[in-house]
N, C-alpha and C positions, 0 to 999 in steps of 0.2 A: 355317357356311360362311364363308370368308374375306371375301367381298364380298356385300353386300346393299343393296337400295334400300328405304327405308321412308318412310312418310308420317307425319310427326310434327313437333313443334316442336323445333328443334335444342337449345334450352336444357333440354329434358326428357329428352334421350337420355343414357344412362349409357355412358361410354367413358373410357379413360385420358386421351385428348386430345380436346378440342372445338376445331374450327378456326373462327376468326372472320374474316369479311371486313372487314378493318380500314380505318379512315381512315389515310392515309399520315402524317398528323401525330398527335401524342398528344392527340387530342380525341375526344369521343364523337360518332360519326356517326349515321346513320339506319339503318333496316332491321335487318338481322341484327346489326350492330355495336351498335346501341342495345339490342336485346333481350339480347345477351350481357352487356353492362355491368349492366343492371338485374338480371338473374338472379344474376350473380356478386357484385354489390355494387359500386356505381359508384365510391365514394370509394377503396376499397382497390385495385380494378383500375386505375383511372385513375392512381393513384400509381405503380404498377408499370409501367404503360405509358409514363409520362413518363421513367422511368429508361432505357428503350430509345431514346427519341427518334424521329425520322422513320424510316419504313420505305419503301424504294423499291418500286415496282411489281414483282411477281414474287418478292419476297423474303419471308422469314418470321422471326418471333421469338416466344419463349415467355414466358409469365408463369404464376404459380400460378392455379388455377381458383377459389379461394375458395369461394363458396357453391354453385357448380355441382357436379353429381354427376360430377366428373372430377378428375384430378390436375393437368392443365395446360391452358392455352388457348394455341393457336398462332395468332398474328395474322399474316395475309398480306394483301397489298394487290393487288387485282385490277386489270386494265386497263379503262379507259373505252373503250367501243367507238366507233370513228369510221366506218371503212369496211372494215376487215379487211386493209388494206394497210400498216398501221403497226406491225406486230409484235404485234398484240393476242393472237393465238393462242399465240405463243411465250411471252408474258408470263403468260398464263393457265396454260399447261402448267407453267411454272416455279413458279407458286403451289402446284400440287398436288405437284410433285416435291420442292420445298424443304420443304414441310410434312411430307411422308412421311419424308424423310431426317432431319429434325429430331426427329420423333416416335420414330424408330428410335434415335437417339442418346439420347433421354430414357428409353429402355427401355420404351416403351409397347407394350402388346399389342393395343390397340384404338384406333381413331380415327374420328371422325365429322365429315363435311364437309357444308356446304351446297353448293348449286350456285353456285359462286363467280361473281361479276360479272354475274349475270343480273337484278339489281334496278335500282337507280338508275344503274349503269354501263352498262346497256343492251346487254350482250353477247347475241347471238341464242341462244335456248335450245337449239336443235338443235346448233349448233356448240359451245356450252359443254358439253353432254352428251358429245359426241364426244371433246373434249379430256380431260374428266374420266375417262371410261372408258379412254381410251388410256393416260394416265399411271398410273392406279391399276392397270390390268392389267399394265403394264410392271414396276411395283414388285413386285407380288405374284408374278411369275415367279421372283424371287430372294429374297423376304423372307416371313417368317411374321408376319402381322398381320391382325386383323379390321378391315375397312374398311367403313364405313357411309356411304352417300350419303343425306342427309335432305332430303326435299321436303315442302312443305305438302300437296300433293295430286298426283294423277296428271297434272293439266294444268299443273303447275309446271315441267315440262320437255317438250321436244318431240323426237320422232324426226325425222330428216331427212325432208323432204317426199317425196322419191322412195321411201324405204324405207316410210314410212307408207302411201303410195298402193299400193305393191306388196303389202303385207300385207293391206290392206283388200280389194284385188282378189282375193287368194287366198281370203280368208274368204268374200267375196261369191260368188265363182265356185263354190266347192265347197258352201258351206252344209251341208245335210244330205245332199248327193248323194255318190255313190261317187267317191273319188279314183281317177284313171285307173290302169289296170293297169300302164302304163309306169312310174308313180311307185312302185307297190307291188310291182313285180317280176312281170311276166307269166310268166316262165319258171317261177318257183316256183308260181304259181297253176295253170299247165298241168300241171306234174308232180303236184301234189296231186290235180287232177281225174282224171288218167290212172290214178293208183293207186286212186282210189275206183272207177273203172269196172272196173279189173282185179279188185278184191276182189268186186264184185257179180257179175261174169261167172263167176269161179271158184266162188262159192257156188252159182250156178244150175246150173253144169255138174256139180257134185258130187252134187246132190240126185237121187235115183232113186225117184220115186214108183211104188208098186206098181200095175200095170194093174187097173182096176176089175173086169174079168171073172175074173181069176185070184186076186184077193186076198180076204181075209176081208170080212165085212160092214163097212160104213162105220164103225160105231161102234167096231169092234175094229181098225181100220187103224192100224199103228204110225206113230209120229212120223217125219217126214222126217229123214234123217241130216244132219249138219253137218260142216264141215271139221274134221279133227283139230286139237287145241289147238296143237300145234307149228307146223303149216302156217298156221293162222289168225294166230298170233302173228307169224310172219314177214311175212305180208301186211300186218298192221296196222303193223308197224315201217316197212315201205316206205311205207304210207299216211301215217304221221305224219312220215316223213323225218327221224327224229331221230338224234342220236349221243349219246355219253355225257356231253358237256359240259353242266354247269349254268351259270348266269349267271356265277358267280365263276370257274369254270374257263375259260370262253370269254373272259372279260375279260382274264385274265392271259395266255392264249394269244395274244390279239390284241396285247397290249402287247409281248410278246416278238417276234411277227412283224414289228411295226412298228419294233422297235429303240428303243423309248422308255424313258426312265428313269421311275421311280415319281414323282419330283418333277415331271417334266414333265406327267405324266398328271393327278395330283391338282391341280396348278396350273391346267391348262386346264379341268378339270372343276369348279373352284370348290369343291373339297373340301379340308378341312383334313388335314394330315399325320397327325394323331391318328386321324381317322376312317379314312383309307386304311390305316394300320397295322392297325387293327382288322379291316378287310376281309381283309387278308393272313393274319391269324391265325385267322379264324373259318371253319371248313369249311362251316358251315350258314348263312352270311350270305345274307340276302335283302334286296335294296335296295327303297326306295320307287320309284315310277315316275319321279319327277323326278330322283332320283339315277342311275337306270339311263339316262335320257336324257342326263344330264350326261356320263356316261362315253362314250356314243355320240358326243357332240359333241367331247369331248376327243380321241377316237381318229380323228376326221374320217371316220367311216364313211359310205358312200353309203347310200341309203335301204333297199335290200334287206338289206345287212349290219346296219344299225341296227335294222331290224325283227326280224331274227334274234336279235340280242343281247337286245332287249326281250322277245321271246317266251320266252327261256330264264329270264326272271324272272316270266313269267306276264302280261306286258303287251302291248298293241298300241296303234297310233295309229288313232284314229277320225276319219272325215271329218265327223263331227257335233260335234266337240269343238274349241273355239277354241284351247286350249293345244296340242292335237295338230296343228292346222292351221298354227299359227305355227312349231312345230318343223319340220313338213314343209316349209314355205316356205324356212326357212334351210338345211336339209339339201339340198334339191333345187337350191338356188342356190349350193351350195358355200361358204356363209358359216358358219364354225365359231367365230366370235368370241363367246365365252360372255357377255362383258360387254354386247355389243350385243344379243344374244339376250335376256338378262335385262332390259335396258332396254325392249325391245319387249313382253316378257311383263308387266312391271310396268305399262306404259302401257295394256295391254288388261285389266288386273285379274286376271292369272293368276299362279300361284305361280312364283317364279324358281328357277333350277336351282342345285343344289349341296346 
């Protein structure tokens, strides 16, 4: 997937580019900066850093990676947080944007970021995460690169307080209870129930048991007749309410109906172009559940349409599953930002989409 969030030590991640939250002066700082220097080789890296000289907040510059499992280190200087009114968010956004542009110029196919400025610079983690996701998402709409956001653990960043409260409320409210019919499509549920009743009624009407007085002895009484195969098949088709589209066919039909390009869809779904091309070519393609959900998000489907697409791949959303409840929350609230969704999934220990 083009974007992922992982729990790891940044210096242990393999990528073409490792991003370091650098000291503005060519000195070894603390936190991530110090860890990067130790892992790369302090003397060599500091010598290269001195060639660059001072780096302004929001800017980025590159050096070799030396002993790190990477080709380059991009050094970017984050903003020190004061009160949010002094351009801190713009500077932080520039850190990500400048680093990504520079990595692209270096020919990098992969890049790993820490959550910039959330250490000694004191940038609020929920705001830092929002800025990071926004800039990474904007870049990936027009570029092919694998981007990794590296955190020490799931508490190393925070969702916005409002979003976290609403997701918690959604999970607590539903728990293992049934999600309301309004969310899961009352019309579909009623149509399914009506077809079940119709099938049962026609089966009962067709059976003609022989009257006991006129028939043979009980042990010789013939079996009751059943509906002819063709008639029963027609009723079962109505019961299942199916058409001929499998998941792949319905996916591409929806893409065409919405007038979207392939690149827009796989970008919004956090799917690589290579994987999407494979889906285009494989008639027997079967997605994983999280990939199927990612496409439903990319197409901005409402809940009934999303459930229909998932069903064609053999999946459903359960009110007793935390992953499913988080997806349900975002879809029913019309929030299709896959980067924000993935941040929430990661926060709650669930697999991310793509």
